[in-house]
LUMDO-157827 format. One line per 10 residues: number of its first residue (from 1); their letters; for each residue x, y, z of C-alpha. Coordinates in nm, 3 decimals, m for minus. Layout:
REM residues N
NUM) a) X/Y/Z  ... $
//
This chain:
REM residues 453
1) mpllalkrtq) 11.368/4.006/m10.881  11.173/4.146/m11.178  10.951/4.450/m11.140  10.741/4.560/m11.436  10.511/4.856/m11.482  10.236/4.945/m11.728  10.264/5.307/m11.835  9.966/5.487/m11.987  10.069/5.785/m12.197  9.882/6.039/m12.404 $
11) gepmnyeiid) 9.798/5.946/m12.759  9.507/5.865/m12.984  9.423/5.611/m12.863  9.607/5.610/m12.529  9.931/5.411/m12.539  10.019/5.137/m12.292  10.390/5.068/m12.259  10.545/4.788/m12.055  10.857/4.909/m11.878  11.119/4.725/m11.677 $
21) vesfassidd) 11.167/4.908/m11.348  11.538/4.870/m11.282  11.553/5.176/m11.059  11.273/5.399/m10.941  11.429/5.730/m11.040  11.554/5.630/m11.387  11.257/5.414/m11.493  10.959/5.609/m11.358  10.980/5.970/m11.469  10.610/6.037/m11.397 $
31) pceivfmlhg) 10.442/5.801/m11.146  10.102/5.945/m11.243  10.133/5.762/m11.578  10.184/5.425/m11.408  9.852/5.239/m11.396  9.983/4.897/m11.290  10.293/4.752/m11.126  10.383/4.384/m11.101  10.648/4.208/m10.899  10.727/3.838/m10.924 $
41) hnresmqsim) 10.984/3.565/m10.971  10.906/3.441/m11.322  10.974/3.708/m11.584  10.810/3.509/m11.864  10.488/3.468/m11.668  10.495/3.835/m11.568  10.538/3.941/m11.929  10.232/3.737/m12.027  10.029/3.911/m11.756  10.142/4.255/m11.872 $
51) vrlqevgqdl) 10.063/4.183/m12.238  9.710/4.083/m12.140  9.667/4.401/m11.934  9.789/4.609/m12.228  9.498/4.466/m12.424  9.253/4.518/m12.138  9.362/4.879/m12.089  9.315/4.957/m12.456  8.971/4.791/m12.454  8.868/5.005/m12.157 $
61) dkgrvpcipd) 8.989/5.326/m12.320  8.801/5.243/m12.640  8.486/5.144/m12.448  8.506/4.799/m12.603  8.355/4.512/m12.403  8.510/4.187/m12.533  8.309/3.869/m12.565  8.432/3.511/m12.571  8.246/3.351/m12.866  7.965/3.112/m12.776 $
71) evvlndgvqy) 8.139/2.827/m12.954  8.433/2.846/m12.712  8.372/2.583/m12.445  8.517/2.673/m12.106  8.611/2.333/m11.977  8.706/2.288/m11.612  9.056/2.422/m11.559  9.035/2.691/m11.826  9.090/3.033/m11.669  8.873/3.327/m11.771 $
81) tygyfrpsep) 8.709/3.648/m11.653  8.345/3.747/m11.681  8.121/4.041/m11.605  7.760/4.099/m11.501  7.583/4.384/m11.677  7.251/4.556/m11.667  7.082/4.470/m11.998  7.139/4.727/m12.271  6.862/4.858/m12.495  6.791/4.657/m12.813 $
91) gqerswtdsf) 7.043/4.747/m13.081  7.288/4.906/m12.838  7.632/4.763/m12.773  7.718/4.654/m12.422  7.895/4.923/m12.218  8.131/4.909/m11.920  7.907/5.168/m11.752  7.640/4.896/m11.729  7.869/4.651/m11.549  7.804/4.586/m11.181 $
101) yigkggrmnr) 8.015/4.280/m11.098  8.346/4.139/m11.227  8.455/3.782/m11.159  8.710/3.513/m11.244  8.641/3.150/m11.322  8.834/2.827/m11.350  8.533/2.602/m11.383  8.302/2.555/m11.681  7.993/2.725/m11.539  8.145/2.944/m11.268 $
111) wldhitgarr) 8.029/3.250/m11.459  7.665/3.138/m11.419  7.674/3.055/m11.047  7.542/3.396/m10.940  7.244/3.382/m11.173  7.160/3.017/m11.097  7.082/3.100/m10.734  6.873/3.400/m10.837  6.670/3.188/m11.079  6.602/2.931/m10.806 $
121) rhlngeapkd) 6.486/3.204/m10.569  6.265/3.346/m10.844  6.095/3.014/m10.914  6.049/2.939/m10.542  5.932/3.288/m10.451  6.222/3.333/m10.208  6.354/3.669/m10.091  6.678/3.803/m10.243  7.004/3.752/m10.058  7.153/4.037/m9.854 $
131) skeaqiidcl) 7.441/4.125/m10.086  7.387/4.413/m10.327  7.516/4.207/m10.617  7.259/3.931/m10.547  6.979/4.185/m10.505  7.051/4.337/m10.847  7.070/3.996/m11.012  6.748/3.881/m10.841  6.564/4.192/m10.958  6.690/4.149/m11.314 $
141) vdelsgkpak) 6.591/3.781/m11.319  6.242/3.874/m11.201  6.220/4.149/m11.461  6.354/3.942/m11.751  6.168/3.622/m11.662  5.826/3.768/m11.606  5.579/3.619/m11.362  5.533/3.335/m11.412  5.876/3.271/m11.564  5.850/3.275/m11.942 $
151) akkaaidkkm) 6.189/3.371/m12.081  6.429/3.092/m12.162  6.725/3.046/m11.932  6.983/3.102/m12.208  6.818/3.427/m12.314  6.836/3.566/m11.960  7.198/3.457/m11.922  7.299/3.630/m12.244  7.131/3.957/m12.148  7.296/3.976/m11.809 $
161) vqrlyveeet) 7.636/3.806/m11.807  7.925/3.806/m12.053  8.245/3.604/m12.068  8.522/3.856/m12.129  8.875/3.717/m12.157  8.991/3.356/m12.171  9.342/3.222/m12.115  9.301/2.912/m12.331  9.650/2.912/m12.485  9.836/2.889/m12.155 $
171) cgdtataiaf) 9.789/2.653/m11.865  9.872/2.613/m11.500  9.995/2.894/m11.279  10.052/3.144/m11.559  9.695/3.117/m11.688  9.559/3.148/m11.335  9.772/3.456/m11.269  9.671/3.623/m11.596  9.300/3.576/m11.523  9.352/3.681/m11.162 $
181) fteyflimra) 9.524/4.010/m11.243  9.281/4.076/m11.528  8.999/4.058/m11.275  9.189/4.287/m11.036  9.263/4.538/m11.315  8.900/4.541/m11.435  8.759/4.588/m11.084  8.984/4.889/m11.033  8.960/5.044/m11.380  8.647/4.933/m11.571 $
191) rdtqdltnkt) 8.440/5.158/m11.345  8.498/5.341/m11.020  8.507/5.075/m10.749  8.199/5.225/m10.581  8.002/5.159/m10.901  8.065/4.784/m10.879  7.919/4.549/m10.621  8.247/4.360/m10.565  8.310/4.385/m10.192  8.684/4.357/m10.246 $
201) agdrhckgcv) 8.901/4.534/m10.498  9.060/4.202/m10.589  9.349/4.034/m10.409  9.693/4.165/m10.505  9.877/3.832/m10.463  9.865/3.532/m10.696  10.108/3.254/m10.792  10.422/3.429/m10.677  10.323/3.766/m10.819  10.191/4.079/m10.650 $
211) glvqpkafda) 10.037/4.381/m10.822  9.927/4.739/m10.765  9.656/4.912/m10.973  9.583/5.283/m11.003  9.212/5.354/m10.939  9.010/5.463/m11.241  8.905/5.787/m11.069  9.266/5.898/m11.021  9.318/6.262/m11.120  9.680/6.371/m11.167 $
221) kddfhktiwl) 9.576/6.734/m11.105  9.437/6.652/m10.760  9.708/6.693/m10.493  9.555/6.431/m10.261  9.532/6.174/m10.542  9.881/6.250/m10.666  10.050/6.243/m10.325  9.903/5.915/m10.207  9.954/5.741/m10.543  10.319/5.851/m10.555 $
231) aaveqfykep) 10.366/5.719/m10.201  10.205/5.387/m10.300  10.424/5.349/m10.610  10.741/5.426/m10.411  10.645/5.185/m10.133  10.561/4.910/m10.381  10.902/4.960/m10.540  11.074/4.932/m10.199  10.875/4.644/m10.045  10.643/4.483/m10.301 $
241) ekkqgkldnt) 10.608/4.151/m10.119  10.574/4.278/m9.763  10.233/4.206/m9.611  10.075/4.418/m9.337  10.332/4.692/m9.390  10.283/5.056/m9.483  10.138/4.969/m9.824  9.869/4.733/m9.691  9.790/4.916/m9.368  9.799/5.279/m9.481 $
251) llpglrfigl) 9.840/5.350/m9.851  9.601/5.101/m10.010  9.318/5.194/m9.768  9.400/5.559/m9.839  9.367/5.500/m10.213  9.012/5.386/m10.137  8.909/5.750/m10.093  9.005/5.840/m10.450  8.682/5.904/m10.639  8.466/5.896/m10.325 $
261) ealisnfddt) 8.475/6.270/m10.262  8.129/6.347/m10.401  7.973/6.039/m10.240  8.115/6.127/m9.898  8.002/6.489/m9.935  7.644/6.375/m10.005  7.666/6.129/m9.718  7.777/6.409/m9.487  7.453/6.592/m9.567  7.256/6.282/m9.465 $
271) mtglglekyd) 7.447/6.248/m9.138  7.406/6.619/m9.062  7.033/6.581/m9.104  7.041/6.304/m8.841  7.210/6.520/m8.579  7.572/6.421/m8.640  7.867/6.641/m8.728  8.197/6.561/m8.898  8.472/6.467/m8.655  8.811/6.613/m8.745 $
281) mrglsenrlr) 9.067/6.332/m8.761  9.366/6.544/m8.861  9.655/6.508/m8.621  9.508/6.221/m8.420  9.767/5.954/m8.346  9.548/5.666/m8.463  9.510/5.820/m8.809  9.799/5.674/m9.008  9.695/5.865/m9.319  9.811/6.189/m9.155 $
291) lvvehptlhh) 10.173/6.073/m9.200  10.127/6.070/m9.577  9.874/6.335/m9.678  9.579/6.536/m9.549  9.273/6.577/m9.764  9.204/6.948/m9.824  8.832/6.924/m9.745  8.754/6.578/m9.604  8.906/6.631/m9.260  8.697/6.349/m9.112 $
301) isvsgagepi) 8.849/6.064/m9.315  9.125/5.845/m9.179  9.301/5.512/m9.199  9.322/5.334/m8.865  9.261/5.000/m8.698  9.353/4.705/m8.917  9.419/4.920/m9.222  9.061/5.043/m9.246  8.937/5.347/m9.443  8.702/5.531/m9.208 $
311) vsyrvrgsda) 8.468/5.830/m9.213  8.405/5.971/m8.863  8.125/6.170/m8.697  8.002/6.252/m8.351  7.669/6.357/m8.204  7.630/6.732/m8.251  7.642/6.923/m7.922  7.708/6.609/m7.716  7.983/6.545/m7.462  7.941/6.167/m7.482 $
321) pfrfdlrlqp) 8.291/6.010/m7.502  8.252/5.831/m7.835  8.253/5.894/m8.206  8.093/5.711/m8.497  8.353/5.536/m8.714  8.195/5.424/m9.039  8.427/5.172/m9.200  8.438/5.122/m9.576  8.499/4.792/m9.748  8.776/4.760/m10.010 $
331) ggvettitlr) 8.506/4.776/m10.280  8.148/4.890/m10.315  7.978/5.156/m10.104  7.870/4.966/m9.794  7.962/5.072/m9.444  7.922/4.942/m9.091  7.888/5.140/m8.767  8.147/5.117/m8.491  8.163/5.336/m8.181  8.513/5.428/m8.063 $
341) ptqasskeke) 8.672/5.667/m7.813  8.703/6.021/m7.944  9.081/5.976/m7.931  9.318/5.685/m7.878  9.472/5.831/m7.561  9.466/5.634/m7.235  9.232/5.887/m7.076  8.982/5.873/m7.361  8.995/5.492/m7.374  8.913/5.461/m7.006 $
351) afkdwfedfn) 8.633/5.719/m7.031  8.485/5.522/m7.322  8.495/5.187/m7.141  8.359/5.329/m6.816  8.079/5.508/m7.001  7.943/5.197/m7.173  8.014/4.945/m6.897  7.817/5.158/m6.648  7.557/5.282/m6.896  7.191/5.260/m6.798 $
361) ikivdidlkn) 6.956/5.256/m7.094  6.660/5.486/m7.102  6.340/5.384/m7.279  6.326/5.546/m7.621  6.064/5.490/m7.891  6.193/5.519/m8.248  5.964/5.544/m8.549  6.116/5.330/m8.824  6.112/5.394/m9.195  5.881/5.095/m9.254 $
371) geslqskpgk) 5.612/5.252/m9.033  5.678/5.033/m8.732  5.824/5.150/m8.401  6.115/5.016/m8.198  6.167/5.060/m7.826  6.492/5.033/m7.635  6.478/4.825/m7.317  6.557/4.974/m6.974  6.838/4.860/m6.752  7.214/4.831/m6.751 $
381) ladyypgnfi) 7.359/4.790/m7.099  7.606/4.523/m6.987  7.318/4.301/m6.869  7.199/4.257/m7.229  7.521/4.082/m7.333  7.644/3.734/m7.237  8.005/3.849/m7.206  8.241/4.138/m7.266  8.073/4.359/m7.526  8.356/4.613/m7.537 $
391) qpaggwpfyk) 8.627/4.474/m7.763  8.912/4.401/m7.734  8.977/4.335/m7.368  9.296/4.541/m7.394  9.416/4.796/m7.646  9.199/5.036/m7.841  8.836/4.961/m7.743  8.531/4.967/m7.967  8.162/4.876/m7.945  7.934/4.742/m8.221 $
401) plapdangkk) 7.586/4.842/m8.094  7.393/4.688/m8.386  7.572/4.353/m8.392  7.410/4.060/m8.209  7.610/4.007/m7.889  7.837/4.292/m8.016  8.002/4.038/m8.247  8.164/4.251/m8.516  8.166/3.966/m8.766  7.784/3.975/m8.769 $
411) apwfdmtqpd) 7.746/4.352/m8.780  7.507/4.482/m9.049  7.637/4.667/m9.354  7.450/4.965/m9.499  7.465/5.112/m9.847  7.590/5.471/m9.819  7.401/5.568/m10.133  7.072/5.424/m10.004  7.029/5.540/m9.642  6.659/5.444/m9.655 $
421) hpvacrvnwa) 6.726/5.083/m9.761  6.633/4.833/m9.485  6.891/4.584/m9.357  6.837/4.291/m9.120  6.972/4.359/m8.769  6.943/4.216/m8.419  7.005/4.459/m8.134  7.047/4.305/m7.788  6.913/4.609/m7.601  6.616/4.672/m7.833 $
431) gnkeieltlk) 6.416/4.353/m7.832  6.696/4.113/m7.928  6.503/3.990/m8.230  6.560/4.029/m8.602  6.433/4.362/m8.731  6.494/4.568/m9.041  6.666/4.902/m8.994  6.768/5.159/m9.249  7.092/5.349/m9.199  6.885/5.649/m9.090 $
441) davnlitsvf) 6.694/5.430/m8.841  7.021/5.294/m8.704  7.185/5.633/m8.650  6.865/5.772/m8.499  6.841/5.479/m8.257  7.204/5.504/m8.143  7.204/5.881/m8.098  6.870/5.877/m7.913  6.990/5.616/m7.663  7.359/5.697/m7.622 $
451) gsl) 7.396/6.049/m7.755  7.397/6.258/m7.439  7.545/6.254/m7.092 $
//
């Protein structure tokens, strides 16, 4: 079955060459130059996707932000991509560095859906939604509309959102796939993924095709970047269609750390100030990344669980049998707090379960960032939950202390770049009512209650 690659080579401007990967060794002389790979069943459709991505790559390198002309009507069924941008100064051209969300549409006004909700909230005086993307849009709508709203709707739309590429000359599955992989490519390469608010890096599968994109922050001179990207390219060549294999469960989550080095280093300083220390994950059996590459300085990063990129800490000077695993999403910079055994051995698992199942809470008063105080409730921890709060019942246990009823699906997500930003939480053993905690509040609360034997 066909396998195509987009090769980015030095030139002025940079050149993008579509190559047919007949064999890995003969076709790919330098994997670092491969920025996109595509596998599928329909060569003609694949070629159309690659030609579009050639254009997109060149636009990105030139700093050109395309714009679908206003006179082009995007009727339902027409496939296109769009972007949300912070408004540029009068007279300045729009820049990719101002983008904060990339999307795909197949409906006439899909590109306006995000802003429509923000405008309604503005007019009704409602609070912004929880997502970072919605918060930015809400703030911009407030700023551009004025209070009361004065600016015309169309003027606000034009300042904030732009239709980028349209697939009006093709139809059906090919058009959908082109728009789909254009969105994926833009999310990964228009900006570093942590600079966008997209919570995913785009799905890799669409209409019989599957792709792999090199992150924008990739540095061919960085051994960690180079090793994990080479492994991803080789694995994609071997098993492009396999789901939940080495590519999905180890390499793609590992690629998530590319470009996050400075952010994680700054975050480490914040965690250190809260009484945590980095927890060395090198050599631990649950860390699948160790089988591919070790980061030279970030010894506390790993890929474990269900293919999750994780940054780990533990309470400094404590013998408590747990560590903080802060899981990253595929996109953005939000994280959620999970407590896990210090290692995945049987002994450590049992110590972890026994510790929390028998844990008696002491009363602790925490001063919150908003000036209020929060008090933990006394008694046995297990009594504050309606059922088993250590998940799963068998296997590798974990505990979500900030999730209502320890339900991981409802666990709060915190912005790693804004540790003082409040997030709605409900903690069973601290009042069991909705409160707002910052990331600093959350870590302080957990370490104060559970951090020592």
